[in-house]
C-alpha positions as CSV (number, residue, x, y, z in Angstrom):
1,M,-42.7,-43.4,40.1
2,T,-40.5,-40.3,38.9
3,K,-42.0,-37.3,37.9
4,E,-41.2,-38.4,34.0
5,L,-43.2,-40.6,31.7
6,I,-42.3,-42.1,28.2
7,I,-45.5,-43.3,26.2
8,V,-44.8,-45.4,23.2
9,F,-47.4,-46.2,20.6
10,V,-47.2,-49.2,18.8
11,K,-49.2,-51.6,16.3
12,N,-49.4,-55.1,17.4
13,I,-46.9,-56.7,14.9
14,T,-49.9,-58.5,12.6
15,L,-49.4,-59.6,9.4
16,G,-51.6,-56.9,6.7
17,K,-52.3,-54.6,9.6
18,V,-48.8,-52.7,9.9
19,K,-47.3,-50.6,7.3
20,T,-49.8,-50.8,4.6
21,R,-48.7,-48.2,2.3
22,L,-45.3,-50.0,2.3
23,A,-46.9,-52.9,1.9
24,K,-48.4,-51.9,-1.4
25,T,-44.9,-52.0,-3.0
26,I,-43.3,-54.8,-0.8
27,G,-46.0,-56.5,0.1
28,D,-47.9,-57.9,3.9
29,V,-44.9,-59.9,4.7
30,G,-42.3,-57.5,3.9
31,A,-43.9,-55.1,5.6
32,F,-44.2,-56.9,8.3
33,E,-40.5,-57.6,8.6
34,V,-39.8,-53.9,8.3
35,Y,-42.1,-53.0,11.5
36,K,-40.2,-55.6,13.5
37,E,-37.3,-54.0,13.2
38,L,-38.1,-50.3,13.4
39,V,-39.9,-51.4,16.8
40,A,-37.0,-52.9,18.5
41,I,-35.2,-49.7,17.6
42,T,-38.2,-48.0,19.7
43,E,-37.5,-50.2,22.5
44,K,-34.0,-49.9,22.5
45,A,-34.1,-46.4,22.2
46,T,-36.3,-46.4,25.4
47,L,-34.1,-48.5,27.7
48,N,-31.4,-45.7,28.7
49,V,-33.8,-42.8,29.7
50,E,-34.6,-42.6,33.4
51,A,-38.5,-42.3,33.3
52,D,-41.4,-44.6,34.2
53,K,-42.5,-45.8,30.9
54,R,-45.8,-47.0,29.4
55,I,-46.8,-49.2,26.3
56,Y,-50.3,-48.6,24.5
57,F,-50.8,-51.4,22.0
58,S,-53.1,-50.8,19.4
59,D,-54.9,-54.0,20.1
60,T,-54.0,-56.9,22.7
61,I,-51.7,-56.3,25.4
62,I,-48.1,-59.1,24.8
63,N,-46.5,-59.4,27.9
64,E,-43.5,-60.9,27.0
65,K,-42.2,-57.8,25.1
66,W,-41.4,-54.2,26.5
67,Q,-40.2,-55.6,30.0
68,G,-39.9,-52.8,32.6
69,F,-43.1,-51.2,30.7
70,E,-46.7,-50.5,32.1
71,K,-49.0,-51.9,29.6
72,F,-52.3,-50.9,28.1
73,I,-54.6,-51.0,24.9
74,Q,-55.0,-47.5,23.0
75,E,-58.5,-46.4,23.6
76,G,-60.5,-44.2,21.3
77,T,-61.8,-43.4,17.6
78,D,-59.1,-41.8,16.0
79,L,-55.2,-41.3,16.9
80,G,-56.0,-37.9,18.7
81,I,-58.1,-39.2,20.9
82,R,-56.0,-42.2,21.5
83,M,-53.3,-40.2,22.6
84,K,-55.2,-37.7,24.4
85,N,-56.1,-40.1,26.5
86,A,-53.4,-41.7,27.5
87,F,-51.8,-38.4,28.2
88,A,-54.7,-37.9,30.3
89,R,-54.2,-41.1,32.1
90,G,-50.4,-40.0,32.9
91,F,-51.6,-36.5,34.4
92,E,-54.1,-37.9,36.5
93,D,-51.5,-40.2,38.0
94,G,-49.4,-37.5,39.3
95,Y,-46.8,-37.6,36.3
96,E,-45.3,-34.1,35.6
97,R,-43.7,-34.1,32.3
98,I,-44.7,-36.8,29.7
99,V,-43.4,-37.5,26.2
100,L,-45.4,-39.8,23.7
101,I,-43.1,-41.5,20.6
102,G,-44.6,-43.7,17.9
103,S,-42.8,-46.9,16.5
104,D,-41.6,-46.8,13.0
105,L,-38.7,-44.1,13.5
106,P,-35.3,-45.9,12.3
107,D,-33.6,-43.0,13.4
108,I,-34.9,-42.6,16.9
109,N,-32.9,-43.0,19.9
110,A,-32.5,-42.3,23.5
111,T,-31.0,-38.4,23.0
112,H,-34.3,-37.5,21.2
113,I,-36.4,-39.0,23.9
114,F,-34.0,-37.3,26.9
115,N,-34.4,-34.1,25.0
116,G,-38.0,-34.1,24.8
117,L,-38.0,-34.5,28.5
118,K,-35.7,-31.9,29.4
119,A,-37.0,-29.3,27.1
120,L,-40.6,-29.7,29.2
121,E,-38.8,-28.2,31.8
122,K,-39.1,-24.9,30.8
123,S,-41.7,-25.2,27.6
124,D,-45.5,-26.2,28.2
125,T,-44.8,-28.6,25.3
126,V,-42.3,-30.0,23.0
127,F,-42.3,-31.4,19.3
128,G,-40.2,-34.0,17.2
129,P,-40.7,-32.8,13.6
130,A,-40.9,-35.1,11.1
131,E,-40.2,-34.6,7.5
132,D,-43.6,-35.3,6.5
133,G,-44.8,-32.7,8.1
134,G,-45.9,-34.4,11.1
135,Y,-44.3,-35.4,14.5
136,Y,-42.4,-38.1,15.7
137,L,-42.5,-37.1,19.7
138,I,-44.8,-34.9,21.5
139,G,-44.6,-34.2,24.9
140,Q,-46.8,-31.8,27.8
141,S,-45.9,-30.5,30.8
142,K,-49.9,-29.9,31.2
143,H,-52.7,-31.4,29.4
144,Y,-53.6,-29.3,26.7
145,N,-56.4,-31.3,24.8
146,F,-57.0,-29.1,21.9
147,L,-53.4,-30.5,20.9
148,F,-55.9,-33.8,20.0
149,E,-58.9,-32.4,18.7
150,N,-59.6,-31.2,15.1
151,K,-56.1,-32.1,13.5
152,P,-55.5,-32.7,10.1
153,W,-54.4,-36.4,11.1
154,S,-51.7,-37.8,8.5
155,K,-51.4,-34.7,6.7
156,D,-48.6,-32.6,5.7
157,N,-49.4,-29.6,7.8
158,L,-50.2,-31.3,10.8
159,L,-47.4,-29.5,12.8
160,E,-47.5,-26.7,11.2
161,K,-51.4,-26.4,12.6
162,T,-50.5,-27.4,15.6
163,L,-47.3,-24.8,16.3
164,Q,-49.9,-22.0,14.9
165,E,-52.5,-23.0,17.6
166,L,-50.3,-23.0,19.8
167,T,-48.9,-19.6,19.3
168,E,-52.6,-18.0,19.3
169,K,-53.1,-19.4,22.6
170,A,-49.7,-18.5,24.0
171,V,-48.6,-21.8,24.7
172,T,-45.0,-21.9,24.4
173,F,-43.3,-24.6,22.7
174,S,-39.9,-26.5,21.9
175,T,-38.8,-28.4,18.8
176,L,-36.2,-31.0,18.6
177,E,-34.3,-33.1,15.5
178,T,-36.5,-33.1,12.2
179,L,-36.4,-37.0,11.6
180,N,-37.6,-39.2,8.8
181,D,-40.5,-42.1,9.4
182,I,-40.8,-44.7,7.0
183,D,-44.0,-44.8,5.0
184,T,-43.7,-45.8,1.6
185,Y,-40.9,-47.9,-0.3
186,E,-39.1,-44.5,-1.1
187,D,-38.5,-43.7,2.6
188,L,-37.3,-47.2,3.1
189,I,-34.4,-47.7,0.4
190,A,-33.5,-44.1,1.1
191,S,-33.0,-44.6,5.0
192,T,-29.7,-45.6,6.3
193,F,-31.3,-47.8,8.6
194,Y,-32.2,-50.4,5.6
195,K,-28.7,-49.4,3.9
196,S,-27.0,-50.5,6.9
197,N,-29.2,-53.5,7.2
198,K,-28.3,-56.6,4.8
199,K,-30.5,-58.8,6.2
200,L,-33.5,-57.2,6.1
201,Q,-32.4,-55.9,2.6
202,E,-32.2,-59.6,1.1
203,K,-35.6,-60.3,2.8
204,I,-36.8,-57.3,1.0
205,K,-35.3,-57.9,-2.6
206,Q,-36.7,-61.3,-2.5
207,L,-40.3,-60.6,-1.6
208,H,-39.7,-57.3,-4.2
209,A,-38.8,-59.7,-7.1
């Protein structure tokens, strides 16, 4: 066991249950194909970071994937509670620096995760800002429950409100490079991830025709 832990939250890759906003434009099958690619990118990003790793599935543990990860199921009625519970378990198990990431970022790599853990050597918390006003990475060197309570989840002021509360409570924070996640068709076609993936383009064009 190391002192550092990476937690990945992933939705089980189930047709009709992933990337639902994107699916409104390109259909459930298209959204399914995009999410599969994004999950593979996320898994690759974690492989070269020296830390313990846990994967939290939305519904069902998949043993064939994510080798080297401890596997759990997310617990809680909303995203905040699920993240709070995952962090609580990590700190209870003795970890000193924990970062949590999602699985829909086309540009995330090992450096972002490493920098998040590194920032926690000096800051109480760390965030990877997303272009939509949320965050793709959150990290703590101590468990702050209020980070996950009464927050505007999926709103464009989530990070702003969170950092404002941290400032009011004199909890230190660092921020990383801003990245864009893939929620809509516009996000998808504007991304380098999509522009450089010819196979995915062909699949989406066939489905979106």
